[in-house]
C-alpha positions in Angstrom: 3.3 -18.8 -6.2 3.1 -19.1 -9.5 3.4 -15.9 -12.1 2.2 -15.6 -15.6 5.9 -15.2 -17.5 7.4 -11.3 -17.2 6.1 -10.6 -13.9 9.5 -11.5 -11.9 10.5 -8.0 -11.5 10.5 -6.3 -8.5 8.3 -4.2 -7.4 7.5 -0.8 -8.3 8.2 2.3 -7.3 5.1 4.3 -6.5 4.5 7.7 -4.4 1.9 7.5 -1.7 -1.7 8.6 -3.3 -0.8 5.9 -6.2 -0.4 3.7 -3.6 -3.4 4.5 -1.2 -5.5 4.5 -4.7 -4.2 0.9 -5.5 -5.1 -0.2 -1.8 -8.9 1.6 -2.1 -9.5 -0.1 -5.5 -8.7 -3.9 -3.9 -10.2 -3.2 -1.2 -14.0 -1.9 -2.9 -13.4 -4.5 -5.2 -13.8 -7.0 -2.5 -15.6 -5.0 0.3 -18.3 -3.7 -1.6 -18.8 -4.9 -4.9 -21.6 -3.2 -5.6 -20.3 0.3 -5.5 -17.2 -1.1 -8.2 -15.5 0.1 -10.2 -15.1 3.3 -8.4 -15.7 6.8 -9.9 -13.1 9.2 -9.5 -15.3 11.1 -6.7 -15.5 7.6 -4.8 -12.1 6.7 -4.8 -11.5 10.3 -3.6 -13.8 9.6 -0.6 -12.3 5.9 0.0 -8.5 7.6 -0.3 -9.2 10.4 2.6 -12.2 8.3 5.2 -11.0 7.7 8.3 -11.2 4.1 8.5 -8.8 1.4 8.1 -6.2 4.6 6.7 -2.9 5.4 7.8 -2.2 7.8 7.7 -5.2 9.8 7.2 -5.0 11.9 4.3 -7.2 15.2 2.6 -5.9 14.5 -0.9 -7.6 16.9 -3.3 -9.7 16.4 -6.5 -6.9 17.1 -9.2 -4.1 15.2 -7.0 -6.2 12.1 -7.4 -6.9 12.7 -10.9 -3.7 12.8 -12.0 -2.5 9.7 -9.8 -4.8 7.7 -11.6 -3.7 9.1 -14.9 -0.1 7.9 -13.8 -0.8 4.5 -13.0 -2.5 3.8 -16.3 0.1 3.6 -18.7 2.0 1.2 -15.8 -1.0 -1.0 -16.2 -2.0 -1.0 -12.8 -5.9 0.8 -13.5 -7.6 1.0 -16.3 -11.3 3.0 -17.1 -14.5 1.7 -17.8 -17.8 3.4 -18.5 -20.9 2.5 -17.1 -23.4 1.3 -19.8 -26.3 3.7 -18.1 -23.9 6.5 -18.5 -20.9 8.6 -19.3 -19.3 8.7 -16.2 -15.7 7.4 -16.3 -14.4 4.8 -13.4 -11.9 2.9 -12.4 -10.7 -0.6 -11.9 -7.7 -1.8 -10.7 -5.4 -4.6 -12.9 -3.2 -6.3 -10.1 -4.4 -9.6 -10.6 -3.0 -9.3 -14.5 -0.3 -7.2 -14.1 1.3 -8.6 -10.8 0.0 -12.0 -11.2 -1.1 -12.0 -7.5 -4.4 -14.4 -6.6 -7.0 -12.8 -3.7 -4.9 -13.5 -0.9 -1.5 -11.5 -2.3 -4.1 -9.1 -3.4 -5.7 -8.5 0.1 -1.8 -8.6 2.2 -0.8 -5.9 -0.3 -3.5 -4.1 -0.3 -3.6 -3.8 3.6 0.2 -2.3 3.4 -0.5 0.1 0.8 -3.5 1.5 3.4 -1.7 1.4 6.8 1.9 0.4 6.3 3.8 -1.7 8.0 2.3 -4.0 10.1 2.6 -6.7 13.0 2.0 -10.0 11.7 -1.3 -10.2 14.1 -2.2 -7.1 13.2 -2.2 -7.4 9.2 -4.4 -11.0 9.6 -6.8 -9.7 11.3 -7.3 -6.7 8.5 -6.6 -8.5 5.5 -9.2 -11.1 7.0 -11.6 -8.8 5.8 -11.1 -9.0 2.0 -9.3 -12.9 2.0 -10.1 -15.2 4.8 -6.7 -16.2 6.9 -7.2 -18.7 9.3 -4.1 -18.9 11.1 -0.9 -16.7 11.0 1.1 -19.9 9.3 -1.5 -19.1 6.3 -0.4 -15.5 6.7 3.4 -15.9 6.7 2.7 -18.7 3.3 1.5 -15.2 1.5 3.9 -13.5 2.8 6.9 -15.3 2.1 5.2 -16.1 -1.7 5.1 -11.5 -2.0 8.6 -11.6 -0.2 10.2 -14.2 -3.0 8.5 -11.9 -5.9 10.1 -8.9 -4.0 6.9 -6.8 -3.1 7.1 -7.0 0.5 10.0 -7.7 3.7 10.0 -8.6 6.7 11.2 -6.0 8.7 11.9 -6.9 12.2 15.4 -9.2 13.0 15.8 -12.7 13.0 14.8 -14.2 16.4 12.0 -11.7 16.9 9.1 -15.0 18.1 5.9 -12.3 18.9 4.8 -9.5 17.1 7.2 -9.5 13.2 6.7 -6.6 11.5 6.1 -6.5 7.7 6.1 -3.3 5.6 5.9 -3.5 1.5 9.1 -2.6 -1.2 6.6 0.0 -3.4 8.4 2.9 -2.0 9.9 5.7 -3.2 14.0 5.7 -2.7 13.5 8.4 0.6 11.2 6.0 1.8 13.5 3.3 1.1 16.4 4.6 3.0 13.6 4.3 5.9 13.5 1.1 5.6 16.5 -0.2 5.1 17.6 1.8 8.1 14.6 0.3 10.1 15.9 -1.8 13.7 12.8 -2.9 15.8 13.8 -3.0 19.8 10.1 -3.8 20.8 10.9 -7.2 21.1 12.8 -9.0 24.3 13.2 -12.2 22.9 15.5 -11.1 19.8 18.6 -13.0 19.6 19.8 -9.6 17.3 22.7 -7.6 18.7 21.3 -4.5 16.8 19.3 -2.1 18.7 17.5 0.8 18.0 17.0 4.2 20.7 14.7 5.9 21.7 11.1 5.4 20.8 9.4 2.7 19.3 10.8 1.8 16.0 7.4 1.0 14.5 6.3 4.1 15.9 9.4 6.2 14.2 8.7 4.7 11.0 5.6 5.6 10.8 5.8 9.0 12.4 8.4 9.7 9.3 6.6 7.8 6.8 3.4 9.5 7.3 6.0 13.0 7.5 6.9 12.4 3.7 3.2 11.5 2.6 2.0 15.0 3.6 5.7 17.3 2.1 4.8 15.3 -1.0 1.2 16.0 -1.4 2.1 19.8 -0.6 4.8 19.6 -3.4 2.5 18.5 -5.8 -0.9 21.0 -4.6 2.6 24.1 -5.0 3.3 22.5 -8.1 0.1 22.7 -9.3 -0.6 26.2 -8.5 2.4 27.3 -9.9 1.7 25.8 -13.0 -1.7 27.4 -13.4 0.2 31.0 -11.9 2.7 30.4 -15.2 0.6 29.3 -18.0 
């Protein structure tokens, strides 16, 4: 995958809400172009929708607005104003900022929206935004993203089916969870390393969901404290 000069830096650290917003903007730009760019209210609704999201969330307006503002100086989103009104709308800038084409954006957006996934699930879900005719085609896209440091194969070498991938645009706490990821769901895996207890895929999703909820709660409490002390 070709990329413009200067775009080979490691994947940026993004919070769960920042990733959700970017995934939403990529998704809506492709699937509902007539309603894109998105207003702030439409972005909030799309972030909290019940379908095609994992975990489901209940982000508040001020949380989404603050995240959009934080993404702007990173060059990942920008504001536009409709010719018929003064309501600001938001667009993503990932194609230019990261040098990613539509198939790569679609796969990355699905990982932002739903977290770690098997190749089969990822292909099925990303195909609604970009044609992916086969697993081999998906793997070529994933390899391109992996070479840029955006994604990582989490399953052990030797696994034949249900290979799991995750993105690397994570916080430090999430990175620790990814580094400790061990997949024990494939009997064909040649790896001697096994996890214990429940499925590793379920475990990591539960952990990341808990982190999402805690960070959202912390942001809410910080906002309350700021209002009380000012």
